[in-house]
N, C-alpha and C positions, 0 to 999 in steps of 0.2 A: 917287587921291593926296590929294584933299581930305578924304576919310573917314579915311585914315591919319593925316593931320595933326591931326585932331580928337583922336585918342588918343595923339598924340606918337610915332607909329610911322612917320613920313614917310620915314625913311631906308630902310625896307623896300621902297620903290618900286623900288629897284635890283634887289632879289631877284625881285620880281614881274615886272618888265619883262624881266629877263635870262632867267629860266626860261621865262616865258610866250612870249616871242618866239622865242628860239633853239630851244626844244624843240618847241613846238606851233604857235604862230600863224604863224611864217614859212613852214614847210613846207606847212601846210594851205592858207593863203591863196594862195600861189604855185601850188599844184596846182589849186585851183579856177579861178584865172585862166587857167592853161595849158590845162586841160581845155576851158574855154570858147573859148579863142582858137585854140590850136594843134591840140588834139584834134579840134575841129570842122573845121578846115582839112584835116587829114589824111584824115578821113572823106570830106569833100567831094571832095578831090582823087582819092582812089581810086574814089569813086562815079562821078565824071565819066569817069574812065578806063574804068570798066565800061560806062557809057552809050555812049561812043565806040568801044567794042570794042578798046581798046588792050590790055587785060588778055588778051583772047582772042588777040590778035596775038602777045603775048609767049609764050603757051602754045604757039601754032602754031610759033613759032621755036625752041621747046625751052628757053626761058629761064624759070627758076623765078620766079614772081611773089613768092614769099616772100623769096628771096635778093635779088632786084632791087628790090622795092618796100617790103617790110615791114621787113627787117633794118636797112637804113640809118636808117629812121625810129625804130625802137625803140632802136638804139644811140645815135643823136643825142640823143633826149630823155632817155635814161637818164643820159648824161654831162652834158647841159646843165642839168638840173634842180638838182643840188647847187650849181652856180654861181649859179643864180637864187635859190636859198634863201639862200645866203651873202650875196648882194647885198641881197636884201630884208630879211634880218635885220639887217644892218649899218645900212641906212637907217632901219629902224624903231627900232633902238636909239639912233641919232643923234637922231631925233625925240623919243624918250622922254627923252633926256638934256637936250635943249633945253627940253622941257616941265617937267622936274623943276627946272631952273634958274629958269624963269619963274614957275611955280606954287608951288614949295616952297623956293626959294632954296637948292637943293642945287647946289653948284658943279660945273663940268665935271670938275675935278680929283678931287673926292670920288667922282663917278660912275665915272670911269675907274679909280680905285684900288680901288673896292669891287666892281665888276663881276667881275673875274677871281677875286676871293676868294670871292664868294658863288655864282658859277655855275661849277661844275667843267667842265673842257675836254671831258669825256665827253658833255656836252649838245650841244656843237657837232658831234661825231661822230654822235650820234643824229639831229640835224637833217639832216645831210648824207646819212646813210643813208636817212632817210625821203624826202628829195628824190629820190634815185636810184630807190628802190622805187616811189614815186608816178609818176615819169617813165616807168618801165617799164610800169606798169599803164595809164597814160593812153594810151601809144602802142599797146599791145596791143589795148586796147578800141577805139581809133579805127580801127586797121587791120582789126580783126574786123568792125566794122559797115560800113566802107568796101568791103570785099570782098564783102559780102552784099547790096549794092544791086542791085535788079532794074533792067532796062533801061527805066525810066520816071522822070519827075521827081518824082512823089509819093513813090516809094521813096527817092529821094535825100534829100529833106527829112526824111522820117520817120526814116531811119537816122542822119542827122546829129544830130537832136535826141536820139534814143535813145542815141547815142554819148556826148554831153555829159552827159546825166543818169546814165548807167551809170558813166561815169568818175568823176564827182563822188561818187556813192554808194560806189563801190569805194575811193576815196581815204579817205573818212570811216571806212569799215569797217577798212581797213588801218591807219589812224591809231589806231583803238581797239585793234587787235592789237598795234601797236608800243607803245602806252601800257601795256598789260598785260605785255608781254614785257620792257620796260625800266623797270618801276616802281621797281626797287631800284638802278638805275644812274644815276650823276650827280646824285643828290639830296643836297644838303648835310645833314650831320647836326648 
């Protein structure tokens, strides 16, 4: 913002914040946090179930571990992530609005009037779609590594770490694919 102010382009901070947060930063940051927090918890939960032979007991009773354990986790994270992305983006934009007022003397009214004009609604949909896709990926990776835990504690810790690293890597790769696929959508002309 201060660099933009040097060149008299300080009003473009709304464009930068709007597009950067709604389209990229919000979905990716939430995904990294969720992969580290919830993804590792899912992997650890399934790994402990493997250690205590609960998964074997489900199989013995004829209950599919995928239907009973994996599907609810995948669906829940796929539906929850867009809500988290929406919340995070809104809070980040609020913080940007306050900073723009304090640092650049751009009023709240100007920020709120300019944001919908310079950031097309398609960007919100892209951010929400990214959230859903990233949630699906994180849950699938977490469940994959959780079900592959061997019956020892070293395997549990190794698979939990591998789950988080793999999920974050996949999120970054998927974000690159999204960026390429949507490069012409929602960009103001």
